[in-house]
TORLOBA-590264 format. One record per residue (C-alpha): residue in one letter; z, x negated, y negated. Coordinates in nm, 2 decimals. Last residue first. Layout:
% TORLOBA-590264
<site><code>A</code><z>Z</z><x>X</x><y>Y</y></site>
...
% end
This chain:
% TORLOBA-590264
<site><code>G</code><z>9.78</z><x>-11.45</x><y>2.11</y></site>
<site><code>K</code><z>9.68</z><x>-11.78</x><y>2.21</y></site>
<site><code>A</code><z>10.02</z><x>-11.91</x><y>2.07</y></site>
<site><code>E</code><z>10.19</z><x>-11.65</x><y>2.30</y></site>
<site><code>T</code><z>9.99</z><x>-11.80</x><y>2.59</y></site>
<site><code>I</code><z>10.14</z><x>-12.18</x><y>2.46</y></site>
<site><code>S</code><z>10.48</z><x>-12.03</x><y>2.44</y></site>
<site><code>K</code><z>10.47</z><x>-11.85</x><y>2.77</y></site>
<site><code>L</code><z>10.33</z><x>-12.15</x><y>2.96</y></site>
<site><code>I</code><z>10.65</z><x>-12.37</x><y>2.83</y></site>
<site><code>I</code><z>10.84</z><x>-12.12</x><y>2.96</y></site>
<site><code>R</code><z>10.70</z><x>-12.10</x><y>3.27</y></site>
<site><code>A</code><z>10.66</z><x>-12.48</x><y>3.28</y></site>
<site><code>P</code><z>11.11</z><x>-12.53</x><y>3.29</y></site>
<site><code>V</code><z>11.23</z><x>-12.71</x><y>3.00</y></site>
<site><code>E</code><z>11.34</z><x>-13.08</x><y>3.03</y></site>
<site><code>D</code><z>11.06</z><x>-13.29</x><y>3.08</y></site>
<site><code>P</code><z>10.76</z><x>-13.08</x><y>3.11</y></site>
<site><code>D</code><z>10.49</z><x>-13.26</x><y>3.27</y></site>
<site><code>V</code><z>10.13</z><x>-13.23</x><y>3.14</y></site>
<site><code>V</code><z>9.79</z><x>-13.18</x><y>3.36</y></site>
<site><code>Y</code><z>9.49</z><x>-13.17</x><y>3.15</y></site>
<site><code>K</code><z>9.16</z><x>-13.11</x><y>3.26</y></site>
<site><code>K</code><z>8.82</z><x>-13.11</x><y>3.04</y></site>
<site><code>D</code><z>8.49</z><x>-12.96</x><y>2.98</y></site>
<site><code>A</code><z>8.53</z><x>-12.61</x><y>2.95</y></site>
<site><code>T</code><z>8.90</z><x>-12.60</x><y>2.91</y></site>
<site><code>D</code><z>9.13</z><x>-12.59</x><y>3.19</y></site>
<site><code>I</code><z>9.53</z><x>-12.67</x><y>3.09</y></site>
<site><code>E</code><z>9.78</z><x>-12.76</x><y>3.39</y></site>
<site><code>I</code><z>10.10</z><x>-12.75</x><y>3.32</y></site>
<site><code>A</code><z>10.33</z><x>-12.94</x><y>3.58</y></site>
<site><code>N</code><z>10.61</z><x>-12.78</x><y>3.77</y></site>
<site><code>G</code><z>10.48</z><x>-12.99</x><y>4.11</y></site>
<site><code>E</code><z>10.34</z><x>-12.58</x><y>4.28</y></site>
<site><code>T</code><z>10.13</z><x>-12.58</x><y>3.93</y></site>
<site><code>V</code><z>10.21</z><x>-12.37</x><y>3.64</y></site>
<site><code>V</code><z>9.90</z><x>-12.27</x><y>3.49</y></site>
<site><code>V</code><z>9.67</z><x>-12.22</x><y>3.17</y></site>
<site><code>K</code><z>9.36</z><x>-12.16</x><y>3.12</y></site>
<site><code>S</code><z>9.02</z><x>-12.13</x><y>2.90</y></site>
<site><code>I</code><z>9.14</z><x>-12.32</x><y>2.62</y></site>
<site><code>G</code><z>8.90</z><x>-12.42</x><y>2.38</y></site>
<site><code>E</code><z>9.05</z><x>-12.10</x><y>2.09</y></site>
<site><code>L</code><z>9.39</z><x>-12.27</x><y>2.13</y></site>
<site><code>P</code><z>9.17</z><x>-12.62</x><y>1.99</y></site>
<site><code>V</code><z>9.25</z><x>-12.92</x><y>2.17</y></site>
<site><code>N</code><z>9.44</z><x>-13.25</x><y>2.08</y></site>
<site><code>M</code><z>9.59</z><x>-13.45</x><y>2.36</y></site>
<site><code>T</code><z>9.63</z><x>-13.84</x><y>2.30</y></site>
<site><code>I</code><z>9.80</z><x>-13.80</x><y>1.98</y></site>
<site><code>N</code><z>9.94</z><x>-14.15</x><y>1.92</y></site>
<site><code>Y</code><z>10.28</z><x>-14.28</x><y>1.78</y></site>
<site><code>K</code><z>10.48</z><x>-14.64</x><y>1.77</y></site>
<site><code>K</code><z>10.88</z><x>-14.62</x><y>1.77</y></site>
<site><code>S</code><z>10.99</z><x>-15.01</x><y>1.64</y></site>
<site><code>L</code><z>11.36</z><x>-14.99</x><y>1.83</y></site>
<site><code>F</code><z>11.23</z><x>-14.86</x><y>2.17</y></site>
<site><code>G</code><z>10.87</z><x>-14.86</x><y>2.21</y></site>
<site><code>K</code><z>10.61</z><x>-14.61</x><y>2.24</y></site>
<site><code>V</code><z>10.54</z><x>-14.25</x><y>2.15</y></site>
<site><code>N</code><z>10.25</z><x>-14.00</x><y>2.26</y></site>
<site><code>Q</code><z>10.21</z><x>-13.72</x><y>2.04</y></site>
<site><code>F</code><z>10.01</z><x>-13.41</x><y>2.29</y></site>
<site><code>M</code><z>9.87</z><x>-13.16</x><y>2.11</y></site>
<site><code>L</code><z>9.79</z><x>-12.79</x><y>2.16</y></site>
<site><code>R</code><z>9.64</z><x>-12.66</x><y>1.86</y></site>
<site><code>K</code><z>9.58</z><x>-12.36</x><y>1.62</y></site>
<site><code>N</code><z>9.92</z><x>-12.24</x><y>1.51</y></site>
<site><code>S</code><z>10.05</z><x>-12.54</x><y>1.65</y></site>
<site><code>I</code><z>10.19</z><x>-12.59</x><y>2.02</y></site>
<site><code>I</code><z>10.36</z><x>-12.98</x><y>2.08</y></site>
<site><code>L</code><z>10.33</z><x>-13.13</x><y>2.44</y></site>
<site><code>Y</code><z>10.59</z><x>-13.44</x><y>2.31</y></site>
<site><code>G</code><z>10.62</z><x>-13.78</x><y>2.38</y></site>
<site><code>R</code><z>10.57</z><x>-13.97</x><y>2.75</y></site>
<site><code>G</code><z>10.29</z><x>-14.19</x><y>2.82</y></site>
<site><code>G</code><z>10.10</z><x>-14.19</x><y>3.20</y></site>
<site><code>D</code><z>9.85</z><x>-13.93</x><y>3.10</y></site>
<site><code>F</code><z>10.13</z><x>-13.70</x><y>2.96</y></site>
<site><code>R</code><z>10.51</z><x>-13.67</x><y>3.02</y></site>
<site><code>G</code><z>10.71</z><x>-13.45</x><y>2.85</y></site>
<site><code>P</code><z>10.95</z><x>-13.30</x><y>2.57</y></site>
<site><code>Y</code><z>10.87</z><x>-12.96</x><y>2.44</y></site>
<site><code>S</code><z>10.67</z><x>-12.90</x><y>2.07</y></site>
<site><code>K</code><z>10.75</z><x>-12.55</x><y>1.92</y></site>
<site><code>R</code><z>10.57</z><x>-12.36</x><y>1.62</y></site>
<site><code>I</code><z>10.39</z><x>-12.67</x><y>1.39</y></site>
<site><code>A</code><z>10.18</z><x>-12.58</x><y>1.15</y></site>
<site><code>D</code><z>9.81</z><x>-12.49</x><y>1.05</y></site>
<site><code>G</code><z>9.69</z><x>-12.41</x><y>0.69</y></site>
<site><code>P</code><z>9.51</z><x>-12.72</x><y>0.67</y></site>
<site><code>E</code><z>9.43</z><x>-12.91</x><y>0.96</y></site>
<site><code>L</code><z>9.70</z><x>-13.11</x><y>1.18</y></site>
<site><code>A</code><z>9.73</z><x>-13.42</x><y>1.24</y></site>
<site><code>K</code><z>9.98</z><x>-13.52</x><y>0.94</y></site>
<site><code>E</code><z>10.15</z><x>-13.26</x><y>1.13</y></site>
<site><code>A</code><z>10.22</z><x>-13.48</x><y>1.45</y></site>
<site><code>E</code><z>10.32</z><x>-13.76</x><y>1.22</y></site>
<site><code>K</code><z>10.59</z><x>-13.60</x><y>1.03</y></site>
<site><code>Y</code><z>10.70</z><x>-13.46</x><y>1.34</y></site>
<site><code>W</code><z>10.77</z><x>-13.80</x><y>1.57</y></site>
<site><code>N</code><z>10.95</z><x>-13.91</x><y>1.26</y></site>
<site><code>Q</code><z>11.19</z><x>-13.65</x><y>1.35</y></site>
<site><code>T</code><z>11.30</z><x>-13.39</x><y>1.08</y></site>
<site><code>M</code><z>11.65</z><x>-13.44</x><y>0.98</y></site>
% end
């Protein structure tokens, strides 16, 4: 069964793009999922307990990412030409997520 957050994230993708992997985590004060697609890196924020609300709070083309590193605190730091993003993974070690992002970038 596909989760509702996954269905909502698919709506944000361009035609021909598909979700490769997703990881639970925290970004910009919210909880949700870091999503790696064929073309993008996104964070889908999930709010609510009984009634869920979904919001894409980060949406970066993979080709726009200049550097991705794991910080000392096990966070993922993503650099673009104009902004830096920090995602804190919940269940999966940051080094595994870093590998997935690197593979998606090609």
